[in-house]
C-alpha positions in Angstrom: 0.0 0.0 0.0 1.2 3.5 -0.7 1.8 6.3 1.7 -1.9 7.1 1.8 -4.1 4.1 2.4 -7.5 4.1 0.8 -9.2 4.6 4.1 -7.4 7.9 4.6 -8.2 9.1 1.1 -11.9 8.2 1.3 -12.1 9.9 4.7 -10.7 13.1 3.3 -13.3 13.0 0.5 -16.1 12.5 2.9 -14.9 15.4 5.1 -14.5 17.7 2.1 -18.3 17.6 1.5 -20.4 19.9 3.6 -22.6 18.6 5.0 -20.8 15.3 5.2 -22.9 12.7 3.4 -24.1 9.5 5.1 -22.9 6.1 4.0 -26.5 5.3 3.0 -26.7 8.5 0.9 -23.5 7.7 -0.9 -24.4 4.1 -1.5 -27.9 5.0 -2.8 -26.5 7.8 -5.1 -24.0 5.4 -6.6 -26.6 2.7 -7.1 -29.1 5.2 -8.7 -26.7 7.3 -10.7 -24.1 4.7 -11.8 -25.9 1.4 -11.5 -23.2 0.0 -9.3 -24.2 -2.1 -6.3 -22.3 -1.0 -3.2 -23.6 -1.2 0.4 -23.4 1.5 3.0 -21.7 -1.0 5.3 -19.0 -1.7 2.7 -18.3 2.0 2.2 -18.0 2.4 6.0 -15.6 -0.6 6.1 -13.5 1.0 3.4 -13.4 4.4 5.1 -12.5 2.9 8.5 -9.8 0.5 7.0 -11.7 -2.7 8.0 -11.7 -3.5 4.3 -8.8 -2.3 2.1 -8.9 -4.1 -1.3 -11.9 -2.8 -3.2 -12.6 -3.7 -6.8 -11.8 -1.2 -9.6 -15.6 -0.9 -10.1 -16.1 0.2 -6.5 -13.2 2.6 -6.6 -14.4 4.1 -9.9 -17.9 4.5 -8.5 -16.6 6.2 -5.3 -14.3 8.5 -7.4 -17.2 9.4 -9.7 -19.5 10.2 -6.8 -16.8 12.5 -5.1 -15.8 14.1 -8.4 -12.2 12.9 -8.5 -10.4 10.7 -11.0 -10.0 7.1 -10.0 -6.2 7.7 -9.9 -6.9 9.6 -6.6 -7.1 6.2 -4.9 -4.2 4.5 -6.8 -1.5 7.1 -7.3 -0.2 9.0 -4.3 1.2 11.8 -6.4 -2.2 12.3 -7.9 -3.7 12.2 -4.4 -1.4 15.0 -3.3 -2.2 17.1 -6.3 -5.9 16.6 -6.0 -5.9 17.1 -2.2 -4.1 20.5 -2.8 -6.8 21.4 -5.3 -9.6 20.4 -2.9 -8.0 22.4 -0.1 -7.9 25.4 -2.4 -11.6 25.0 -3.2 -12.4 24.6 0.5 -10.5 27.8 1.3 -12.3 29.7 -1.5 -15.7 28.4 -0.3 -14.9 29.1 3.4 -13.7 32.6 2.5 -17.1 33.3 0.8 -15.7 34.2 -2.6 -17.3 31.3 -4.5 -20.1 33.6 -5.9 -17.6 36.2 -7.0 -15.5 33.6 -8.8 -18.5 32.1 -10.5 -19.8 35.4 -11.7 -16.3 36.5 -12.9 -16.1 33.4 -15.1 -18.7 35.0 -17.4 -17.0 38.4 -17.6 -14.7 39.5 -20.4 -10.9 39.3 -19.8 -10.9 43.2 -19.5 -13.7 43.0 -16.9 -11.8 40.3 -14.9 -8.7 42.6 -14.9 -10.9 45.4 -13.6 -12.3 43.1 -10.9 -8.9 41.9 -9.9 -7.6 45.5 -9.7 -10.6 46.5 -7.5 -10.0 43.6 -5.2 -6.3 44.5 -4.9 -7.2 48.1 -4.0 -9.7 47.0 -1.4 -7.1 44.5 0.0 -4.4 47.2 0.2 -6.9 49.7 1.8 -7.9 47.2 4.5 -4.3 46.1 5.1 -3.4 49.8 5.6 -6.2 50.3 8.0 -4.9 47.4 10.1 -1.5 49.0 10.6 
């Protein structure tokens, strides 16, 4: 097994979701959306390390549910890279800038430059006010 056992990887994916989904919800969503039979007990066993040798079908179904490539479970370098991306997304979400980012995606490059400049000016102004 690599540096990151499957249980740790699956645990991080569960914790990334807010609110954290139940094992039953994950199993039902996989069954309904992907046609893959997987029990909530089996998912719990994988997450807690009581089972550690899932089939490729189950890994693929879990990866699809959580929106990551199946390589997340297999390749520790991919795990690190994806975990970094997930952490960045969590930071953005926690900072409350998701709406700004989504709206900026539909703005012209010139408009995005203007938004970026305004944010920089507000940031500088507030940093100066803290001093």
